[in-house]
C-alpha positions as CSV (number, residue, x, y, z in Angstrom):
1,X,28.9,-23.9,21.2
2,X,32.3,-22.8,22.4
3,X,33.1,-21.7,18.8
4,X,30.0,-19.5,18.8
5,X,31.0,-17.8,22.0
6,X,34.5,-17.2,20.7
7,X,33.1,-15.8,17.5
8,X,30.7,-13.5,19.4
9,X,33.6,-12.2,21.5
10,X,35.6,-11.5,18.3
11,X,32.6,-9.6,16.8
12,X,32.2,-7.6,20.0
13,X,35.9,-6.7,20.0
14,X,35.7,-5.7,16.3
15,X,32.7,-3.5,17.0
16,X,34.5,-1.8,19.9
17,X,37.5,-1.1,17.6
18,X,35.3,0.3,14.9
19,X,33.6,2.6,17.3
20,X,37.0,3.8,18.5
21,X,38.1,4.4,14.9
22,X,34.9,6.4,14.2
23,X,35.6,8.6,17.3
24,X,39.2,9.1,16.2
25,X,38.1,10.3,12.8
26,X,36.5,13.3,14.5
27,X,39.9,14.4,15.7
28,X,41.7,13.8,12.4
29,X,41.8,16.7,9.9
30,X,42.5,17.0,6.2
31,X,43.2,20.1,4.2
32,X,41.8,21.1,0.8
33,X,43.1,23.9,-1.3
34,X,42.3,25.9,-4.4
35,X,43.9,28.6,-6.5
36,X,47.4,27.5,-5.6
37,X,46.7,27.7,-1.9
38,X,45.0,31.1,-1.8
39,X,41.9,29.3,-0.3
40,X,42.4,26.6,2.2
41,X,39.6,24.5,3.8
42,X,40.1,22.1,6.8
43,X,37.6,19.3,7.3
44,X,37.6,16.6,10.0
45,X,37.2,12.9,9.4
46,X,33.4,13.3,9.9
47,X,33.3,15.7,7.0
48,X,32.6,18.8,9.1
49,X,34.2,22.0,8.0
50,X,36.6,23.1,10.8
51,X,38.1,26.2,9.2
52,X,38.5,28.2,6.1
53,X,41.4,30.6,5.2
54,X,41.3,33.1,2.4
55,X,44.5,35.0,1.5
56,X,43.9,38.7,0.8
57,X,45.1,38.3,-2.8
58,X,42.1,36.0,-3.5
59,X,39.7,38.9,-2.6
60,X,38.8,40.9,-5.7
61,X,35.6,42.9,-5.2
62,X,35.1,43.0,-9.0
63,X,35.3,39.2,-9.2
64,X,33.3,37.7,-6.3
65,X,32.3,34.7,-8.4
66,X,36.0,33.6,-8.6
67,X,36.3,33.7,-4.9
68,X,33.1,31.7,-4.5
69,X,34.4,29.1,-6.9
70,X,37.7,28.9,-5.1
71,X,35.9,28.3,-1.7
72,X,33.7,25.6,-3.2
73,X,36.7,23.9,-4.8
74,X,38.7,24.0,-1.6
75,X,35.8,22.7,0.5
76,X,35.0,19.9,-1.9
77,X,38.7,18.9,-2.1
78,X,38.8,18.7,1.7
79,X,35.6,16.6,1.8
80,X,37.0,14.2,-0.8
81,X,40.2,13.8,1.3
82,X,38.0,13.2,4.4
83,X,36.2,10.5,2.6
84,X,39.5,8.9,1.6
85,X,40.7,9.1,5.1
86,X,37.5,7.5,6.5
87,X,37.6,4.7,3.9
88,X,41.2,4.0,4.6
89,X,40.7,3.9,8.4
90,X,37.6,1.8,8.3
91,X,38.7,-0.6,5.6
92,X,40.9,-2.2,8.3
93,X,37.7,-3.6,9.8
94,X,35.6,-4.2,6.7
95,X,38.2,-5.8,4.5
96,X,37.4,-3.4,1.7
97,X,33.7,-4.1,1.7
98,X,31.4,-1.1,1.4
99,X,28.9,-1.3,4.3
100,X,26.1,1.3,4.0
101,X,25.8,3.7,6.9
102,X,29.2,2.7,8.4
103,X,31.1,5.8,7.1
């Protein structure tokens, strides 16, 4: 019975650490870029777009589609990096296992 109590304490401690890691992801930010840095998107560890910056040279009124593509590319790059960040941070607790709904 003592082993079961010890194991439950360890599980509770791990849950608390995972919750803290999830909270910390919100404060961490990653940057995605496109077009050699003319468009930059910043996303937090929860994959929320925090900011987007577009340099004036990226704005061509005759080629709006190019700007749209650059924005999409930069945002998707940042989201991919946010996924990698979350996977790296949370894998400390999961041992590399993919747990649905965790991150």
